[in-house]
C-alpha positions as YAML, in Angstrom:
chain: A
units: angstrom
residues:
- id: 1
  name: MET
  ca: [47.77, -92.09, 163.50]
- id: 2
  name: LYS
  ca: [44.60, -91.18, 161.62]
- id: 3
  name: ALA
  ca: [44.17, -87.70, 160.21]
- id: 4
  name: ASP
  ca: [40.59, -86.54, 160.87]
- id: 5
  name: HIS
  ca: [40.57, -84.28, 157.83]
- id: 6
  name: LEU
  ca: [41.20, -87.11, 155.35]
- id: 7
  name: THR
  ca: [38.37, -89.17, 153.89]
- id: 8
  name: GLU
  ca: [38.38, -92.95, 153.78]
- id: 9
  name: PRO
  ca: [38.85, -94.36, 150.25]
- id: 10
  name: ASP
  ca: [36.16, -96.40, 148.56]
- id: 11
  name: PRO
  ca: [36.87, -99.91, 149.94]
- id: 12
  name: VAL
  ca: [35.91, -101.66, 146.67]
- id: 13
  name: LEU
  ca: [38.18, -99.42, 144.58]
- id: 14
  name: GLU
  ca: [40.97, -99.79, 147.13]
- id: 15
  name: GLN
  ca: [40.73, -103.60, 146.93]
- id: 16
  name: GLN
  ca: [40.82, -103.45, 143.11]
- id: 17
  name: ARG
  ca: [43.84, -101.16, 143.25]
- id: 18
  name: LEU
  ca: [45.68, -103.55, 145.53]
- id: 19
  name: LEU
  ca: [44.91, -106.53, 143.28]
- id: 20
  name: THR
  ca: [45.95, -104.77, 140.04]
- id: 21
  name: PRO
  ca: [49.58, -105.30, 139.01]
- id: 22
  name: HIS
  ca: [51.44, -102.77, 136.86]
- id: 23
  name: GLY
  ca: [50.75, -103.44, 133.19]
- id: 24
  name: MET
  ca: [47.11, -104.48, 133.49]
- id: 25
  name: ALA
  ca: [44.70, -102.70, 131.11]
- id: 26
  name: HIS
  ca: [42.01, -102.04, 133.74]
- id: 27
  name: TRP
  ca: [41.25, -102.74, 137.42]
- id: 28
  name: ALA
  ca: [41.58, -106.36, 138.49]
- id: 29
  name: GLY
  ca: [38.29, -107.99, 139.37]
- id: 30
  name: THR
  ca: [36.16, -105.93, 136.95]
- id: 31
  name: GLY
  ca: [35.84, -108.79, 134.47]
- id: 32
  name: PRO
  ca: [33.67, -111.92, 134.59]
- id: 33
  name: ALA
  ca: [33.48, -113.51, 138.03]
- id: 34
  name: GLY
  ca: [35.87, -116.42, 138.49]
- id: 35
  name: LYS
  ca: [37.96, -115.61, 135.40]
- id: 36
  name: CYS
  ca: [41.68, -114.78, 135.53]
- id: 37
  name: CYS
  ca: [44.27, -113.22, 133.24]
- id: 38
  name: LYS
  ca: [45.76, -116.53, 132.11]
- id: 39
  name: SER
  ca: [42.53, -117.56, 130.37]
- id: 40
  name: CYS
  ca: [42.17, -114.25, 128.48]
- id: 41
  name: VAL
  ca: [43.06, -114.01, 124.77]
- id: 42
  name: HIS
  ca: [45.03, -110.81, 125.52]
- id: 43
  name: TRP
  ca: [47.40, -112.52, 128.01]
- id: 44
  name: GLY
  ca: [50.61, -112.83, 126.00]
- id: 45
  name: TYR
  ca: [51.18, -111.42, 122.52]
- id: 46
  name: TRP
  ca: [53.60, -111.21, 119.59]
- id: 47
  name: TYR
  ca: [55.29, -107.95, 118.61]
- id: 48
  name: THR
  ca: [58.02, -106.83, 116.24]
- id: 49
  name: GLY
  ca: [61.24, -105.72, 117.87]
- id: 50
  name: TRP
  ca: [64.72, -104.78, 116.76]
- id: 51
  name: SER
  ca: [67.59, -107.23, 117.17]
- id: 52
  name: ARG
  ca: [70.93, -105.49, 117.66]
- id: 53
  name: LYS
  ca: [72.72, -108.79, 117.25]
- id: 54
  name: ARG
  ca: [71.16, -109.42, 113.81]
- id: 55
  name: ASN
  ca: [70.63, -105.73, 113.02]
- id: 56
  name: ASP
  ca: [67.15, -106.63, 111.82]
- id: 57
  name: GLU
  ca: [63.51, -106.73, 112.89]
- id: 58
  name: VAL
  ca: [62.42, -109.90, 114.62]
- id: 59
  name: SER
  ca: [59.14, -111.17, 116.03]
- id: 60
  name: ARG
  ca: [59.14, -111.67, 119.78]
- id: 61
  name: ARG
  ca: [56.63, -112.94, 122.28]
- id: 62
  name: LYS
  ca: [55.69, -111.42, 125.61]
- id: 63
  name: SER
  ca: [54.27, -114.48, 127.29]
- id: 64
  name: SER
  ca: [52.53, -113.11, 130.40]
- id: 65
  name: CYS
  ca: [51.86, -109.47, 129.60]
- id: 66
  name: CYS
  ca: [48.63, -107.74, 128.63]
- id: 67
  name: GLU
  ca: [48.24, -106.95, 124.94]
- id: 68
  name: ILE
  ca: [45.53, -104.35, 125.59]
- id: 69
  name: PHE
  ca: [47.89, -102.45, 127.92]
- id: 70
  name: TYR
  ca: [50.60, -102.54, 125.22]
- id: 71
  name: ARG
  ca: [48.23, -101.37, 122.46]
- id: 72
  name: ARG
  ca: [46.92, -98.48, 124.57]
- id: 73
  name: THR
  ca: [50.24, -97.25, 125.94]
- id: 74
  name: GLY
  ca: [52.92, -98.44, 123.51]
- id: 75
  name: VAL
  ca: [54.79, -99.80, 126.54]
- id: 76
  name: HIS
  ca: [55.23, -103.40, 127.58]
- id: 77
  name: GLY
  ca: [53.71, -103.78, 131.02]
- id: 78
  name: GLY
  ca: [54.97, -105.99, 133.78]
- id: 79
  name: THR
  ca: [54.44, -109.71, 134.02]
- id: 80
  name: LEU
  ca: [50.90, -110.49, 135.17]
- id: 81
  name: PRO
  ca: [50.51, -113.43, 137.55]
- id: 82
  name: ALA
  ca: [48.32, -116.09, 135.92]
- id: 83
  name: GLY
  ca: [45.76, -116.01, 138.73]
- id: 84
  name: THR
  ca: [45.16, -112.26, 138.68]
- id: 85
  name: PRO
  ca: [41.37, -111.63, 138.62]
- id: 86
  name: ALA
  ca: [40.27, -110.63, 135.10]
- id: 87
  name: CYS
  ca: [39.62, -107.04, 134.07]
- id: 88
  name: LYS
  ca: [36.77, -105.63, 131.99]
- id: 89
  name: TYR
  ca: [38.65, -106.36, 128.73]
- id: 90
  name: PHE
  ca: [38.59, -110.11, 129.34]
- id: 91
  name: GLU
  ca: [37.81, -112.21, 126.28]
...
């Protein structure tokens, strides 16, 4: 059932929204054509975390998460599928 008083969303933005997994720094598909997250220097990063077992700081690696998202939010985002179309922060 379509509500006549609602506007249709921008189809390009809607497609980008659908392609963008949680934890990505910007809309999927806004980066260089044909590039994907796996080939970006920001896909996977090291960070310092606390080990309860050792009661000490340890370096850990997030292997398929976006470093830009982490730096901007302070939160580790979700795992990004390797083939996700690159965003505007692609390097």
